[in-house]
C-alpha positions as CSV (number, residue, x, y, z in Angstrom):
1,M,-4.6,-59.9,-39.6
2,V,-3.7,-56.5,-40.9
3,D,-2.0,-55.6,-37.5
4,D,0.0,-58.9,-37.5
5,A,1.1,-58.2,-41.1
6,A,2.3,-54.7,-40.2
7,A,4.0,-55.9,-37.0
8,N,5.8,-58.6,-38.9
9,G,7.0,-57.3,-42.2
10,G,4.2,-59.0,-43.9
11,K,2.4,-58.4,-47.3
12,I,-1.4,-57.9,-47.9
13,A,-3.4,-58.8,-50.9
14,F,-7.2,-58.6,-51.3
15,T,-10.1,-59.9,-53.4
16,V,-13.1,-57.5,-53.8
17,R,-16.6,-58.4,-54.9
18,A,-18.6,-55.5,-56.4
19,R,-21.2,-54.9,-59.2
20,K,-19.8,-55.7,-62.5
21,G,-20.5,-52.3,-64.1
22,S,-18.8,-50.4,-61.1
23,F,-15.3,-51.3,-62.2
24,K,-13.8,-48.8,-64.4
25,H,-11.6,-51.1,-66.5
26,D,-12.5,-54.4,-68.2
27,A,-11.6,-57.3,-66.5
28,G,-8.0,-58.6,-66.8
29,R,-6.7,-55.2,-68.2
30,R,-3.1,-54.2,-67.0
31,A,-4.7,-50.7,-66.0
32,D,-6.9,-52.7,-63.3
33,S,-4.5,-55.1,-61.7
34,P,-1.0,-55.1,-63.4
35,G,1.0,-58.1,-62.8
36,V,-1.8,-60.1,-61.0
37,R,-2.6,-63.2,-63.0
38,R,-5.7,-64.3,-61.4
39,N,-9.1,-65.0,-63.2
40,V,-11.9,-62.6,-62.6
41,V,-15.1,-64.5,-61.2
42,Q,-18.2,-63.4,-62.9
43,R,-21.3,-64.1,-60.7
44,R,-24.9,-64.8,-61.7
45,D,-26.0,-62.0,-59.5
46,G,-24.3,-59.3,-61.6
47,T,-21.3,-59.0,-59.5
48,E,-17.7,-60.0,-60.0
49,E,-14.6,-60.6,-58.0
50,R,-11.2,-59.0,-58.7
51,A,-7.9,-59.7,-56.9
52,Y,-5.5,-56.8,-56.3
53,A,-1.8,-56.9,-54.9
54,D,0.4,-54.0,-55.3
55,N,3.3,-54.8,-57.7
56,R,5.9,-52.2,-57.6
57,G,8.6,-54.1,-59.5
58,G,6.3,-55.0,-62.5
59,P,5.0,-58.4,-63.7
60,G,7.1,-61.3,-62.8
61,S,9.2,-59.5,-60.1
62,G,8.0,-61.3,-57.0
63,E,7.3,-58.1,-55.3
64,E,3.6,-58.7,-55.4
65,G,1.6,-57.5,-52.1
66,F,1.0,-54.3,-50.3
67,D,3.4,-53.6,-47.6
68,G,1.7,-54.4,-44.3
69,A,2.6,-51.4,-42.5
70,E,1.5,-49.1,-45.4
71,F,-1.9,-51.2,-45.7
72,K,-2.3,-50.7,-42.0
73,A,-2.0,-47.0,-42.4
74,L,-4.7,-46.8,-45.0
75,V,-7.0,-49.0,-42.6
76,D,-6.0,-46.6,-39.6
77,A,-7.1,-43.6,-41.8
78,A,-10.5,-45.1,-42.3
79,G,-10.9,-45.5,-38.7
80,G,-10.1,-49.1,-38.6
81,D,-12.6,-50.1,-41.4
82,V,-10.9,-52.3,-43.7
83,A,-13.6,-52.4,-46.2
84,A,-13.6,-48.4,-46.1
85,A,-9.9,-48.4,-46.7
86,V,-10.0,-50.8,-49.7
87,Q,-12.9,-48.9,-51.2
88,K,-11.0,-45.6,-50.9
89,W,-7.9,-47.2,-52.5
90,L,-10.0,-48.5,-55.3
91,V,-11.7,-45.0,-55.8
92,D,-8.4,-43.2,-55.5
93,T,-6.6,-45.4,-58.0
94,G,-9.3,-45.1,-60.4
95,K,-10.4,-48.8,-60.4
96,I,-13.9,-48.4,-59.3
97,E,-16.7,-45.8,-59.4
98,P,-17.1,-43.6,-56.2
99,G,-20.0,-44.9,-53.9
100,T,-19.9,-48.5,-55.1
101,P,-20.8,-50.9,-52.4
102,I,-18.3,-53.6,-51.7
103,V,-20.5,-56.8,-51.4
104,G,-17.5,-59.2,-50.5
105,L,-13.9,-58.6,-49.5
106,E,-11.2,-61.4,-48.9
107,I,-7.9,-60.3,-47.2
108,R,-4.8,-62.4,-47.5
109,A,-1.6,-61.8,-45.6
110,W,1.8,-63.5,-45.6
111,K,5.5,-63.0,-44.8
112,P,7.8,-63.2,-47.7
113,G,9.8,-66.1,-47.7
114,D,7.2,-68.2,-45.7
């Protein structure tokens, strides 16, 4: 899916599930996921899900989604491991504590205009 998005001018977004206390920002804060208006799913097992999509144009700009080629470069740098690439991005952007295990990951891809 990542390769296809990169090859076809697609966009990528993802949802991460991790231990609730591992996230550095309260759920729904702009510092965590600016421009993404999705609910955070709290789980009974002490984890939660958060959705991420790069939003360079700001809320409501319609520019949501990571560029497929840029996202593929992150994955390639992680040896092809999508979860490792996402975890590194979360740590590098200050969204999650280093070493936090990702217990669930959903990747979505689309081509703008489709």
